[in-house]
Phi, psi and omega in degrees: 000317178303323179297320180292322179296320180295321178295320180296320179295318179295319179295320179299318180296321179296319180295320181295315180296320180294319181292329182281353177074025181288124181281346181261025180296113181292345182267350182285136180236155178074015180236142176273142178287129183288151178290152179278352182244145177288156180243154178234113179061032179083001180239160175289152184305314182293328177294321178295320179294318178297318179297320179294319178296319178297321178297318180294319178299318177298320179293320177298318179297319178297314179298320180296319178296319180295317179295321178298317178296317179296321179296317179297319178296319179297320178296321176297319179295323178296318178297316179297314179297321179296319178296320179296319179296318178298318179296318179297319179298319179294319179295321177296319179295318179296317180296319179296320178296318178295322178296317178298318180296318180294323178294319178295318179297320179294318179297318178296319180296318179296320179295318180293321178296319178297321179295319179294317180298318178295323179293321179295325180287341182258023182300140178228196183297319181298324179293319180299320177297316178296322179299316179297320179298320179296316181297323179292334181277353186299319183294339181276351183265113176224118180239117185298126177079004182234133182279130175236126184216149172280147178216089183067240182270001184238168173242134182245131174248116190256132177237124175294127182298325183293342180270338183246346179239151169293142189308127175072014182229176173252023179267120183292140173287154178302325182280359178289336183300320183297313181295317181292327176297320179295318179296316180298320179296319178296322179294315182295325182279326190243330187229045187293341181251351185281150172290138182239118175260139178245108185257134176256133179229151175221187185302147173277143176300147005268009182296326178275121188276344185278166177292158181304321181298324178292322179297314179294320180297316181297312182293327176295317179292323179294315179298321179294322179296319177294317179298316179299320179297316180294326179283313189281316183273316187262357172063033173286144183296135178302327181292343181277339191248149169207161182241153176222130178257111181265346183061229179254021187282340186228069176290135179267333185244162179296153178259017184286336182231161180294322179296318179294319178296324178295325180291336176288342174276101190208160170245130177244121174269115189252124178266117180265153179289337181291147175263150182268346181258003176078007181257000000 
């Protein structure tokens, strides 16, 4: 009986401990002992904090890389814009220089035209004799592929602008040298003392789309380019030559067709009866 009493007491104690929810029940079997620390999402609190800090560091690194890439791209754009600004400044300087040169050329052409007109108004007996001499020399002038014709008291040598200049510019084509050399040779052989006018012409309106000032500017620059070539390459005296820019004011051919309009774009080398050396 004492043994049964002891067993009953032990069983009673086990039941009391189980009912009270004691986790340290030495009699409980098949159960894991609970941790003494609370958990967050299955991890210990400090482990969760470290994981969160690592996540933030990774995000900061990503943001830093993106900002670094954006900064590099911005710096490249600044370099490109700076180069563009420099190029625009150079083009503006070149344009301003060309404008100044064209204005000087136009002023010189106007002065030379006024001088020729005054000279024509003061013609005398000596001029008439020189004029006859020029007319008699006309038959001796033959330039292959270039039209030479008398026009009143002068002789005109006509060059199509499209054959000697790049379209719409005053830049001589490489093959223009041959034609100008022939003209220079004819002048040296036949008209070495005569005044030589270089006239620039372009399309008559409405075929020419540009404003009148542009037409005069273009023909003035073209006439000046021919004059420079004759002086520098062919050694004609500067005092013998002058330029006149007519623009589209004196079309020689009809403007009804493209071919006719193209023929109006021309340079005319005009042989005057007056001498430039006074003899």
